[in-house]
Structure formats: C-alpha cells, structure tokens
MDTraj code that builds the backbone (N, CA, C; nanometers):
import mdtraj as md
import numpy as np

residues = "MET GLY VAL LYS ASP GLN GLY LEU VAL TYR LEU LEU THR GLY GLY CYS GLY PHE LEU GLY GLY HIS LEU VAL LYS ILE LEU LEU GLU LYS GLU PRO SER LEU LYS GLU LEU ARG VAL PHE ASP LEU ASN PRO ASP PRO GLN MET GLU ALA LEU SER THR GLY ARG VAL ARG VAL THR LEU ILE PRO GLY ASP VAL THR ARG SER GLU GLU VAL ALA ALA ALA VAL ALA GLY ALA ASP VAL VAL ILE HIS THR ALA GLY LEU VAL ASP VAL TRP GLY ARG VAL PRO THR GLU ARG ILE PHE SER VAL ASN VAL GLN GLY THR GLN ASN VAL ILE ASP ALA CYS VAL GLU THR GLY THR ARG TYR LEU VAL TYR THR SER SER MET GLU VAL VAL GLY PRO ASN SER LYS GLY ASP PRO PHE ILE ARG GLY ASN GLU ASP SER SER TYR GLU ALA VAL HIS LYS GLU SER TYR PRO ILE SER LYS SER GLN ALA GLU ARG MET VAL LEU GLU ALA ASN GLY ARG MET VAL THR TRP PRO GLY CYS THR SER TRP LEU PRO GLY ARG SER SER LEU SER PRO ARG SER".split()
xyz = np.array([
    [0.0617, -10.1725, -15.2326],
    [-0.0321, -10.0908, -15.1605],
    [0.0377, -10.0364, -15.0358],
    [0.0416, -9.9071, -15.0181],
    [0.1086, -9.8441, -14.9056],
    [0.0222, -9.8435, -14.7811],
    [0.0836, -9.8016, -14.6711],
    [0.0127, -9.7953, -14.5437],
    [-0.1097, -9.7048, -14.5527],
    [-0.0947, -9.5912, -14.6192],
    [-0.2073, -9.4972, -14.6285],
    [-0.3227, -9.5557, -14.7084],
    [-0.2914, -9.6416, -14.8108],
    [-0.3970, -9.7033, -14.8896],
    [-0.4771, -9.8029, -14.8061],
    [-0.4094, -9.8724, -14.7143],
    [-0.4742, -9.9734, -14.6320],
    [-0.5449, -9.9117, -14.5123],
    [-0.4969, -9.8007, -14.4658],
    [-0.5494, -9.7393, -14.3442],
    [-0.4708, -9.7864, -14.2236],
    [-0.4722, -9.7060, -14.1210],
    [-0.3949, -9.7339, -14.0009],
    [-0.4847, -9.7814, -13.8877],
    [-0.4277, -9.8682, -13.8052],
    [-0.4949, -9.9146, -13.6845],
    [-0.4225, -9.8536, -13.5655],
    [-0.4957, -9.7787, -13.4856],
    [-0.4429, -9.7186, -13.3636],
    [-0.5012, -9.7934, -13.2444],
    [-0.4196, -9.8104, -13.1409],
    [-0.4677, -9.8594, -13.0130],
    [-0.4426, -9.7502, -12.9109],
    [-0.5447, -9.7164, -12.8362],
    [-0.5346, -9.6125, -12.7342],
    [-0.5629, -9.6761, -12.5986],
    [-0.4573, -9.6937, -12.5165],
    [-0.4795, -9.7467, -12.3824],
    [-0.5325, -9.6336, -12.2950],
    [-0.6226, -9.6677, -12.2058],
    [-0.6830, -9.5632, -12.1233],
    [-0.7707, -9.4711, -12.2049],
    [-0.8249, -9.5217, -12.3114],
    [-0.9010, -9.4403, -12.4057],
    [-1.0317, -9.3853, -12.3533],
    [-1.0773, -9.4321, -12.2388],
    [-1.2011, -9.3791, -12.1804],
    [-1.1725, -9.2843, -12.0648],
    [-1.0460, -9.2585, -12.0384],
    [-1.0099, -9.1634, -11.9338],
    [-1.0190, -9.0205, -11.9844],
    [-0.9788, -8.9268, -11.9007],
    [-0.9880, -8.7853, -11.9358],
    [-0.9085, -8.7535, -12.0622],
    [-0.7794, -8.7818, -12.0622],
    [-0.6950, -8.7540, -12.1792],
    [-0.7329, -8.8440, -12.2960],
    [-0.7494, -8.9729, -12.2690],
    [-0.7823, -9.0676, -12.3747],
    [-0.9105, -9.0324, -12.4476],
    [-1.0120, -8.9917, -12.3742],
    [-1.1390, -8.9535, -12.4366],
    [-1.1234, -8.8364, -12.5325],
    [-1.0400, -8.7412, -12.4944],
    [-1.0139, -8.6276, -12.5846],
    [-0.9347, -8.6723, -12.7073],
    [-0.8392, -8.7623, -12.6873],
    [-0.7602, -8.8113, -12.8009],
    [-0.8458, -8.8901, -12.8996],
    [-0.9433, -8.9641, -12.8504],
    [-1.0349, -9.0363, -12.9396],
    [-1.0999, -8.9382, -13.0355],
    [-1.1538, -8.8303, -12.9820],
    [-1.2213, -8.7309, -13.0663],
    [-1.1254, -8.6645, -13.1639],
    [-1.0058, -8.6317, -13.1181],
    [-0.9066, -8.5670, -13.2056],
    [-0.8636, -8.6611, -13.3176],
    [-0.8357, -8.7869, -13.2846],
    [-0.7947, -8.8827, -13.3878],
    [-0.9040, -8.9031, -13.4914],
    [-1.0276, -8.9147, -13.4466],
    [-1.1382, -8.9332, -13.5408],
    [-1.1535, -8.8121, -13.6323],
    [-1.1247, -8.6956, -13.5812],
    [-1.1400, -8.5725, -13.6590],
    [-1.0190, -8.5425, -13.7466],
    [-0.8980, -8.5713, -13.6972],
    [-0.7768, -8.5195, -13.7621],
    [-0.6890, -8.6233, -13.8315],
    [-0.7087, -8.7527, -13.8086],
    [-0.6210, -8.8530, -13.8688],
    [-0.6878, -8.9123, -13.9926],
    [-0.6498, -8.8638, -14.1119],
    [-0.7170, -8.9075, -14.2340],
    [-0.6881, -9.0532, -14.2713],
    [-0.5810, -9.1105, -14.2192],
    [-0.5444, -9.2482, -14.2537],
    [-0.6007, -9.3509, -14.1564],
    [-0.6782, -9.3070, -14.0602],
    [-0.7307, -9.3965, -13.9578],
    [-0.8355, -9.4910, -14.0154],
    [-0.8152, -9.6201, -13.9933],
    [-0.9112, -9.7229, -14.0354],
    [-0.9857, -9.7796, -13.9145],
    [-0.9088, -9.8046, -13.8071],
    [-0.9687, -9.8578, -13.6848],
    [-0.9034, -9.7910, -13.5651],
    [-0.9861, -9.7546, -13.4683],
    [-0.9380, -9.6999, -13.3432],
    [-0.9824, -9.7945, -13.2332],
    [-0.8850, -9.8640, -13.1753],
    [-0.9123, -9.9562, -13.0653],
    [-0.8979, -9.8795, -12.9343],
    [-0.9997, -9.8869, -12.8525],
    [-1.0004, -9.8175, -12.7241],
    [-0.9919, -9.9241, -12.6148],
    [-0.8750, -9.9333, -12.5519],
    [-0.8459, -10.0336, -12.4491],
    [-0.8580, -9.9662, -12.3134],
    [-0.9487, -10.0160, -12.2306],
    [-0.9705, -9.9497, -12.1031],
    [-1.0265, -10.0488, -12.0022],
    [-0.9922, -10.0276, -11.8774],
    [-1.0431, -10.1104, -11.7683],
    [-1.1942, -10.0928, -11.7531],
    [-1.2436, -9.9731, -11.7807],
    [-1.3863, -9.9417, -11.7706],
    [-1.4339, -9.8794, -11.9018],
    [-1.4520, -9.9609, -12.0066],
    [-1.4898, -9.9049, -12.1366],
    [-1.6269, -9.8388, -12.1350],
    [-1.6364, -9.7312, -12.2108],
    [-1.7614, -9.6567, -12.2233],
    [-1.8333, -9.7047, -12.3493],
    [-1.9443, -9.7785, -12.3365],
    [-2.0143, -9.8337, -12.4532],
    [-2.0572, -9.7282, -12.5552],
    [-2.0736, -9.6038, -12.5122],
    [-2.1157, -9.4980, -12.6046],
    [-2.0082, -9.4658, -12.7075],
    [-1.8829, -9.5041, -12.6802],
    [-1.7753, -9.4736, -12.7747],
    [-1.7908, -9.5478, -12.9065],
    [-1.8484, -9.6677, -12.9034],
    [-1.8666, -9.7419, -13.0279],
    [-1.9559, -9.6664, -13.1253],
    [-2.0429, -9.5812, -13.0743],
    [-2.1313, -9.5001, -13.1590],
    [-2.0519, -9.3959, -13.2375],
    [-1.9251, -9.3757, -13.2019],
    [-1.8416, -9.2800, -13.2742],
    [-1.7890, -9.3371, -13.4063],
    [-1.8109, -9.4666, -13.4299],
    [-1.7692, -9.5269, -13.5564],
    [-1.8361, -9.4535, -13.6720],
    [-1.7607, -9.4443, -13.7819],
    [-1.8135, -9.3820, -13.9032],
    [-1.8033, -9.4837, -14.0158],
    [-1.8428, -9.4464, -14.1341],
    [-1.8274, -9.5346, -14.2490],
    [-1.6811, -9.5611, -14.2807],
    [-1.5946, -9.4690, -14.2419],
    [-1.4520, -9.4787, -14.2706],
    [-1.3730, -9.5422, -14.1566],
    [-1.4155, -9.5192, -14.0339],
    [-1.3388, -9.5616, -13.9168],
    [-1.4252, -9.6450, -13.8231],
    [-1.3708, -9.7596, -13.7831],
    [-1.4377, -9.8432, -13.6844],
    [-1.3759, -9.8164, -13.5470],
    [-1.4580, -9.7845, -13.4481],
    [-1.4139, -9.7700, -13.3094],
    [-1.4461, -9.9012, -13.2394],
    [-1.3415, -9.9654, -13.1873],
    [-1.3564, -10.0945, -13.1225],
    [-1.3202, -10.0819, -12.9754],
    [-1.4147, -10.1136, -12.8876],
    [-1.3889, -10.1127, -12.7433],
    [-1.3286, -10.2459, -12.7026],
    [-1.2186, -10.2387, -12.6283],
    [-1.1536, -10.3592, -12.5781],
    [-1.1401, -10.3460, -12.4268],
    [-1.2244, -10.4179, -12.3512],
    [-1.2078, -10.4133, -12.2072],
    [-1.0788, -10.4846, -12.1696],
    [-0.9984, -10.4209, -12.0862],
    [-0.8730, -10.4848, -12.0480],
    [-0.7976, -10.4053, -11.9445],
    [-0.6963, -10.4713, -11.8901],
    [-0.6175, -10.4180, -11.7801],
    [-0.4711, -10.4171, -11.8229],
    [-0.4063, -10.3015, -11.8179],
    [-0.2660, -10.2927, -11.8605],
    [-0.1730, -10.3749, -11.7724],
    [-0.2178, -10.4141, -11.6546],
    [-0.1324, -10.4954, -11.5684],
    [-0.1327, -10.6425, -11.6089],
    [-0.2178, -10.6782, -11.7040],
    [-0.2248, -10.8169, -11.7530],
    [-0.1623, -10.8233, -11.8922],
    [-0.0425, -10.8749, -11.8964],
    [0.0351, -10.8732, -12.0208],
    [-0.0359, -10.9414, -12.1366],
    [-0.1083, -11.0506, -12.1100],
    [-0.1760, -11.1217, -12.2188],
    [-0.2888, -11.0376, -12.2779],
    [-0.3576, -10.9602, -12.1962],
    [-0.4634, -10.8730, -12.2471],
    [-0.4042, -10.7598, -12.3305],
    [-0.2921, -10.7053, -12.2844],
    [-0.2254, -10.5978, -12.3591],
    [-0.1770, -10.6510, -12.4933],
    [-0.1115, -10.7662, -12.4930],
    [-0.0577, -10.8229, -12.6173],
    [-0.1690, -10.8494, -12.7182],
    [-0.2818, -10.9012, -12.6725],
    [-0.3939, -10.9273, -12.7638],
    [-0.4481, -10.7976, -12.8238],
    [-0.4546, -10.6929, -12.7442],
    [-0.5057, -10.5642, -12.7933],
    [-0.4083, -10.4981, -12.8894],
    [-0.2793, -10.5118, -12.8640],
    [-0.1758, -10.4475, -12.9458],
    [-0.1580, -10.5178, -13.0808],
    [-0.1805, -10.6479, -13.0864],
    [-0.1563, -10.7251, -13.2091],
    [-0.2255, -10.6617, -13.3297],
    [-0.1479, -10.6310, -13.4313],
    [-0.2015, -10.5729, -13.5541],
    [-0.2123, -10.4220, -13.5551],
    [-0.1779, -10.3567, -13.4445],
    [-0.1845, -10.2104, -13.4403],
    [-0.0605, -10.1495, -13.5048],
    [-0.0799, -10.0423, -13.5795],
    [0.0316, -9.9674, -13.6381],
    [0.0890, -9.8684, -13.5373],
    [0.0008, -9.8106, -13.4564],
    [0.0392, -9.7073, -13.3608],
    [-0.0290, -9.7393, -13.2275],
    [0.0485, -9.7313, -13.1193],
    [-0.0079, -9.7450, -12.9850],
    [0.0154, -9.6138, -12.9122],
    [-0.0917, -9.5587, -12.8574],
    [-0.0821, -9.4393, -12.7730],
    [-0.1186, -9.4843, -12.6325],
    [-0.0203, -9.4768, -12.5433],
    [-0.0371, -9.5297, -12.4077],
    [-0.0679, -9.4157, -12.3108],
    [-0.1986, -9.4002, -12.2805],
    [-0.2405, -9.2981, -12.1837],
    [-0.2901, -9.3597, -12.0535],
    [-0.3048, -9.4915, -12.0493],
    [-0.3551, -9.5557, -11.9281],
    [-0.2589, -9.5297, -11.8128],
    [-0.3132, -9.4934, -11.7014],
    [-0.2314, -9.4696, -11.5837],
    [-0.3191, -9.4446, -11.4639],
    [-0.2591, -9.4595, -11.3493],
    [-0.3292, -9.4349, -11.2246],
    [-0.2727, -9.3073, -11.1640],
    [-0.3544, -9.2017, -11.1620],
    [-0.3120, -9.0717, -11.1103],
    [-0.3463, -9.0648, -10.9617],
    [-0.2463, -9.0258, -10.8823],
    [-0.2687, -9.0105, -10.7391],
    [-0.1734, -8.9045, -10.6863],
    [-0.2202, -8.7815, -10.6796],
    [-0.1353, -8.6725, -10.6310],
    [-0.1555, -8.6462, -10.4822],
    [-0.2474, -8.7193, -10.4190],
    [-0.2736, -8.6998, -10.2770],
    [-0.2179, -8.8126, -10.1903],
    [-0.1585, -8.9149, -10.2517],
    [-0.1013, -9.0248, -10.1750],
    [-0.2031, -9.1161, -10.1105],
    [-0.3170, -9.1355, -10.1758],
    [-0.4248, -9.2168, -10.1183],
    [-0.4283, -9.3602, -10.1720],
    [-0.3628, -9.3843, -10.2847],
    [-0.3645, -9.5170, -10.3458],
    [-0.2397, -9.5929, -10.3002],
    [-0.2543, -9.7214, -10.2670],
    [-0.1370, -9.7981, -10.2247],
    [-0.0250, -9.7957, -10.3302],
    [0.0967, -9.7803, -10.2818],
    [0.2136, -9.7719, -10.3691],
    [0.2208, -9.8897, -10.4660],
    [0.1926, -10.0097, -10.4184],
    [0.2008, -10.1289, -10.5037],
    [0.1067, -10.1183, -10.6224],
    [-0.0132, -10.0646, -10.6003],
    [-0.1112, -10.0513, -10.7088],
    [-0.0652, -9.9473, -10.8110],
    [-0.0120, -9.8371, -10.7636],
    [0.0378, -9.7328, -10.8540],
    [0.1491, -9.7879, -10.9424],
    [0.2440, -9.8584, -10.8836],
    [0.3555, -9.9135, -10.9611],
    [0.3096, -10.0250, -11.0538],
    [0.2115, -10.1027, -11.0102],
    [0.1582, -10.2086, -11.0958],
    [0.0999, -10.1506, -11.2244],
    [0.0210, -10.0453, -11.2121],
    [-0.0427, -9.9843, -11.3295],
    [0.0572, -9.9006, -11.4100],
    [0.1254, -9.8086, -11.3441],
    [0.2071, -9.7111, -11.4164],
    [0.3402, -9.7660, -11.4660],
    [0.4018, -9.8554, -11.3908],
    [0.5322, -9.9087, -11.4317],
    [0.5158, -10.0432, -11.5025],
    [0.4558, -10.1418, -11.4344],
    [0.4396, -10.2728, -11.4985],
    [0.3473, -10.2630, -11.6189],
    [0.2425, -10.1823, -11.6086],
    [0.1534, -10.1633, -11.7234],
    [0.2272, -10.1072, -11.8436],
    [0.3149, -10.0102, -11.8204],
    [0.3946, -9.9536, -11.9300],
    [0.4912, -10.0571, -11.9855],
    [0.5536, -10.1361, -11.8990],
    [0.6425, -10.2420, -11.9465],
    [0.5654, -10.3427, -12.0314],
    [0.4434, -10.3759, -11.9909],
    [0.3607, -10.4668, -12.0703],
    [0.3316, -10.4092, -12.2082],
    [0.3054, -10.2793, -12.2152],
    [0.2795, -10.2144, -12.3445],
    [0.4055, -10.2178, -12.4311],
    [0.5200, -10.1836, -12.3732],
    [0.6466, -10.1872, -12.4482],
    [0.6712, -10.3279, -12.5013],
    [0.6617, -10.4273, -12.4146],
    [0.6881, -10.5666, -12.4551],
    [0.5931, -10.6105, -12.5658],
    [0.4652, -10.5756, -12.5536],
    [0.3671, -10.6146, -12.6558],
    [0.3991, -10.5489, -12.7889],
    [0.4401, -10.4226, -12.7866],
    [0.4766, -10.3535, -12.9107],
    [0.5959, -10.4212, -12.9773],
    [0.6956, -10.4575, -12.8985],
    [0.8144, -10.5230, -12.9525],
    [0.7781, -10.6614, -13.0066],
    [0.7024, -10.7376, -12.9306],
    [0.6677, -10.8747, -12.9693],
    [0.5776, -10.8816, -13.0920],
    [0.4902, -10.7837, -13.1088],
    [0.3940, -10.7897, -13.2194],
    [0.4367, -10.7087, -13.3412],
    [0.5474, -10.6357, -13.3301],
    [0.5952, -10.5592, -13.4444],
    [0.5289, -10.4241, -13.4621],
    [0.4700, -10.3712, -13.3582],
    [0.4098, -10.2388, -13.3670],
    [0.5194, -10.1360, -13.3925],
    [0.4984, -10.0516, -13.4904],
    [0.6039, -9.9599, -13.5326],
    [0.6176, -9.8363, -13.4462],
    [0.5090, -9.7897, -13.3860],
    [0.5148, -9.6632, -13.3136],
    [0.4441, -9.6729, -13.1795],
    [0.5103, -9.6209, -13.0768],
    [0.4522, -9.6095, -12.9442],
    [0.4629, -9.4639, -12.9011],
    [0.3492, -9.4073, -12.8642],
    [0.3453, -9.2722, -12.8092],
    [0.3084, -9.2880, -12.6627],
    [0.3944, -9.2376, -12.5761],
    [0.3728, -9.2500, -12.4320],
    [0.3386, -9.1137, -12.3739],
    [0.2345, -9.1093, -12.2924],
    [0.2014, -8.9839, -12.2244],
    [0.2486, -8.9943, -12.0808],
    [0.3367, -8.9047, -12.0460],
    [0.3927, -8.9021, -11.9121],
    [0.3105, -8.8070, -11.8261],
    [0.3759, -8.7319, -11.7403],
    [0.3056, -8.6417, -11.6502],
    [0.3949, -8.5242, -11.6164],
    [0.3328, -8.4092, -11.5937],
    [0.4110, -8.2937, -11.5510],
    [0.4750, -8.3195, -11.4151],
    [0.4220, -8.4138, -11.3400],
    [0.4789, -8.4491, -11.2104],
    [0.6220, -8.5015, -11.2232],
    [0.6581, -8.5528, -11.3397],
    [0.7929, -8.6067, -11.3618],
    [0.8976, -8.4969, -11.3552],
    [0.8648, -8.3767, -11.3978],
    [0.9650, -8.2695, -11.4057],
    [0.9670, -8.1765, -11.2853],
    [0.8878, -8.2024, -11.1865],
    [0.8918, -8.1112, -11.0734],
    [0.8310, -8.1710, -10.9499],
    [0.8496, -8.1060, -10.8389],
    [0.9323, -7.9867, -10.8214],
    [1.0807, -8.0239, -10.8277],
    [1.1607, -7.9278, -10.8710],
    [1.3031, -7.9567, -10.8773],
    [1.3715, -7.9126, -10.7483],
    [1.4947, -7.9577, -10.7321],
    [1.5634, -7.9374, -10.6045],
    [1.5907, -7.7908, -10.5727],
    [1.5933, -7.7032, -10.6733],
    [1.6221, -7.5612, -10.6515],
    [1.4951, -7.4769, -10.6466],
    [1.3807, -7.5382, -10.6790],
    [1.2561, -7.4634, -10.6808],
    [1.2391, -7.3768, -10.8038],
    [1.3245, -7.3973, -10.9055],
    [1.3159, -7.3189, -11.0287],
    [1.1964, -7.3630, -11.1119],
    [1.1334, -7.2706, -11.1833],
    [1.0238, -7.3094, -11.2725],
    [1.0782, -7.3853, -11.3932],
    [0.9947, -7.4677, -11.4500],
    [1.0297, -7.5440, -11.5701],
    [0.9527, -7.4819, -11.6855],
    [1.0236, -7.4108, -11.7736],
    [0.9582, -7.3352, -11.8798],
    [1.0026, -7.3879, -12.0163],
    [0.9052, -7.4169, -12.1025],
    [0.9279, -7.4619, -12.2401],
    [1.0336, -7.5723, -12.2513],
    [1.0215, -7.6725, -12.1689],
    [1.1150, -7.7847, -12.1742],
    [1.0681, -7.8919, -12.2715],
    [1.1563, -7.9849, -12.2981],
    [1.1227, -8.1008, -12.3803],
    [1.1971, -8.2227, -12.3260],
    [1.1973, -8.3334, -12.4009],
    [1.2577, -8.4574, -12.3543],
    [1.4063, -8.4446, -12.3258],
    [1.4734, -8.3467, -12.3860],
    [1.6172, -8.3308, -12.3679],
    [1.6539, -8.2304, -12.2597],
    [1.5552, -8.1639, -12.2029],
    [1.5823, -8.0646, -12.0986],
    [1.6247, -8.1351, -11.9695],
    [1.7287, -8.0821, -11.9077],
    [1.7703, -8.1413, -11.7812],
    [1.6907, -8.0774, -11.6681],
    [1.6632, -8.1556, -11.5690],
    [1.5925, -8.1058, -11.4520],
    [1.6294, -8.1925, -11.3334],
    [1.6323, -8.1313, -11.2202],
    [1.6655, -8.2014, -11.0966],
    [1.5380, -8.2140, -11.0145],
    [1.4609, -8.3139, -11.0445],
    [1.3333, -8.3318, -10.9772],
    [1.3522, -8.4010, -10.8428],
    [1.2688, -8.3635, -10.7496],
    [1.2671, -8.4255, -10.6179],
    [1.1302, -8.4918, -10.6019],
    [1.1290, -8.6238, -10.6103],
    [1.0027, -8.6966, -10.5988],
    [0.9961, -8.7668, -10.4646],
    [0.8845, -8.7478, -10.3955],
    [0.8652, -8.8138, -10.2665],
    [0.7417, -8.9028, -10.2659],
    [0.6497, -8.8787, -10.3582],
    [0.5258, -8.9558, -10.3636],
    [0.5353, -9.0635, -10.4715],
    [0.4552, -9.1665, -10.4549],
    [0.4583, -9.2823, -10.5454],
    [0.4228, -9.2470, -10.6898],
    [0.3226, -9.1599, -10.7082],
    [0.2787, -9.1285, -10.8448],
    [0.3910, -9.0699, -10.9302],
    [0.4569, -8.9598, -10.8908],
    [0.5630, -8.9073, -10.9778],
    [0.6823, -9.0019, -10.9905],
    [0.7114, -9.0775, -10.8864],
    [0.8212, -9.1747, -10.8961],
    [0.7868, -9.2799, -11.0012],
    [0.6622, -9.3289, -10.9980],
    [0.6215, -9.4315, -11.0953],
    [0.6204, -9.3779, -11.2378],
    [0.5717, -9.2567, -11.2567],
    [0.5672, -9.1996, -11.3918],
    [0.7079, -9.1700, -11.4439],
    [0.7965, -9.1275, -11.3569],
    [0.9348, -9.1028, -11.3954],
    [1.0020, -9.2328, -11.4374],
    [0.9807, -9.3379, -11.3608],
    [1.0394, -9.4680, -11.3944],
    [0.9837, -9.5203, -11.5270],
    [0.8527, -9.5084, -11.5469],
    [0.7918, -9.5543, -11.6721],
    [0.8430, -9.4733, -11.7912],
    [0.8587, -9.3428, -11.7742],
    [0.9117, -9.2588, -11.8812],
    [1.0531, -9.3029, -11.9197],
    [1.1363, -9.3303, -11.8199],
    [1.2729, -9.3787, -11.8489],
    [1.2696, -9.5104, -11.9255],
    [1.1782, -9.5999, -11.8883],
    [1.1672, -9.7284, -11.9578],
    [1.1331, -9.7077, -12.1049],
    [1.0407, -9.6184, -12.1326],
    [1.0013, -9.5922, -12.2714],
    [1.1188, -9.5318, -12.3485],
    [1.1872, -9.4350, -12.2882],
    [1.3010, -9.3728, -12.3556],
    [1.4127, -9.4743, -12.3811],
    [1.4346, -9.5656, -12.2876],
    [1.5365, -9.6695, -12.3067],
    [1.4956, -9.7689, -12.4141],
    [1.3665, -9.7907, -12.4319],
    [1.3174, -9.8835, -12.5340],
    [1.3209, -9.8221, -12.6734],
    [1.3373, -9.6921, -12.6829],
    [1.3376, -9.6229, -12.8119],
    [1.4404, -9.6854, -12.9045],
    [1.3928, -9.7323, -13.0196],
    [1.4819, -9.7898, -13.1189],
    [1.5041, -9.9391, -13.1048],
    [1.4439, -10.0025, -13.0032],
    [1.4590, -10.1475, -12.9893],
    [1.4063, -10.2172, -13.1124],
    [1.4773, -10.3181, -13.1542],
    [1.4305, -10.3970, -13.2675],
    [1.3090, -10.4778, -13.2248],
    [1.2116, -10.4832, -13.3103],
    [1.0927, -10.5604, -13.2815],
    [1.1075, -10.7004, -13.3377],
    [1.0194, -10.7882, -13.2955],
    [1.0247, -10.9275, -13.3390],
    [0.9971, -10.9410, -13.4881],
    [0.9120, -10.8553, -13.5406],
    [0.8735, -10.8616, -13.6809],
    [0.9917, -10.8199, -13.7659],
    [1.0452, -10.9055, -13.8524],
    [1.1644, -10.8732, -13.9309],
    [1.1451, -10.7509, -14.0211],
    [1.2487, -10.6700, -14.0311],
    [1.2470, -10.5556, -14.1207],
    [1.1819, -10.4317, -14.0644],
    [1.1491, -10.4328, -13.9368],
    [1.0787, -10.3196, -13.8776],
    [1.1492, -10.2770, -13.7503],
    [1.1652, -10.1472, -13.7313],
    [1.2221, -10.0943, -13.6090],
    [1.1155, -10.0111, -13.5402],
    [1.0976, -10.0334, -13.4113],
    [0.9969, -9.9578, -13.3384],
    [1.0518, -9.8237, -13.2948],
    [0.9615, -9.7315, -13.2659],
    [0.9965, -9.6018, -13.2109],
    [1.1038, -9.5316, -13.2926],
    [1.0700, -9.4914, -13.4110],
    [1.1657, -9.4260, -13.4995],
    [1.1601, -9.2761, -13.4779],
    [1.2509, -9.2208, -13.3965],
    [1.2459, -9.0764, -13.3703],
    [1.2764, -8.9971, -13.4961],
    [1.2100, -8.8842, -13.5095],
    [1.2356, -8.7953, -13.6216],
    [1.1603, -8.8312, -13.7478],
    [1.0853, -8.9398, -13.7477],
    [1.0090, -8.9775, -13.8668],
    [0.8792, -8.8967, -13.8691],
    [0.8501, -8.8359, -13.9788],
    [0.7290, -8.7549, -13.9863],
    [0.6160, -8.8302, -14.0561],
    [0.6423, -8.9514, -14.0989],
    [0.5431, -9.0253, -14.1746],
    [0.5332, -9.1677, -14.1224],
    [0.4193, -9.2275, -14.1350],
    [0.4040, -9.3660, -14.0962],
    [0.4237, -9.4590, -14.2152],
    [0.4733, -9.4059, -14.3257],
    [0.4964, -9.4899, -14.4409],
    [0.6133, -9.5835, -14.4140],
    [0.6176, -9.6986, -14.4792],
    [0.7259, -9.7934, -14.4561],
    [0.8619, -9.7319, -14.4857],
    [0.9612, -9.7822, -14.4150],
    [1.0996, -9.7335, -14.4362],
    [1.1463, -9.7726, -14.5745],
    [1.2255, -9.6868, -14.6347],
    [1.2787, -9.7197, -14.7665],
    [1.4266, -9.7485, -14.7556],
])
top = md.Topology()
chain = top.add_chain()
for i, resn in enumerate(residues, 1):
    res = top.add_residue(resn, chain, resSeq=i)
    for name in ("N", "CA", "C"):
        top.add_atom(name, md.element.get_by_symbol(name[0]), res)
traj = md.Trajectory(xyz[None], top)
C-alpha cells in the first residue's frame, strides 16, 4: 500500500495565524492525498475543527513551538510539516529574547522533531524581511533561495528569521532517525517513497 493509498498527515505550525489559516483552507481544497491536517498553535481556533470532512480530519493541537516536547509530540507521525509559526515584529516592540525564542529556537525544535521522528518533508516559511533592505538599496526582483543578496538587518525580527532560514537550509538532507528515510529531499515532486 503506497503513501497515497494510506493518505498523508500534515502538521501546520502556526495554523491559526494569518498565513497558516489560509494554508489550512488551501490544503483542504487542493491536497487530494490529505488524511489528517494537524493545526498546532499557541492560540487554537476551535472553529477550525468544523472544517473536518468525511475524507480529512482537522485536529487542533494547542502548543508552543518554544517547548520541544510539545513540538515533538505534534510532529510524531506526520508525513509533512509546514512551519509557519513565528513572532512578527517590524516595529521593534517585542523583547529580542522573545523573538529569538519563537523564531530561532522554535524553528530548531521543529527541525529536531522532524529528524527524531522521521518526518520526510519540512516546508519552512521565512519572511521578505530576510532579503532586505540590502546594503546598496537595490530592489530584489524575482529572487529565489539561490539568489545572492547583501541584506542589512538591524532589528531583531529580520535577524531572527534570517538565522532560522539558515538553520533550515543547513538541515536540508540531514538523515533522520527513522532508518531508510532522508528528510528534506530537494527536487522531489512526489511524496511517494523513494525507490
């Protein structure tokens, strides 16, 4: 029985936030292999459970990405983790320690949980703040992960998101604890098992 026959389990961190809430709706509408969508959030929205269908179960998991044990429990058994949880602060009003705790340590907790539990895929959502402003003031047009940029970060939020993005990119391809499985397989267009 293949992965598609069994159905996929997705975990969405920050699933009740602005981006996460939109991704919940898109996944329910567009992912035909979805069996369960776990929504992990510090402030879960009880109305999301009503989005369950006969085909897909939406499971709310209250939790904090800064607590590694809560992240590991939520990640266990997930095929795909989409990490959107983050603390946005473009005005410099949130203490630096809190921003780094959520955006950097929280991301490290997600990476570690994926590796420890054998999760095959991690999708990380970064921020446009990571790529700008650059030192020359040039616009950033149609860039991707391989585009070079000379960003000048002075506030905690873009520094934290940049650091978390580097951690995820460095973790790409790390062997997971589960034998026979490699996490973060770039260039794979299918979630079917490796042959």
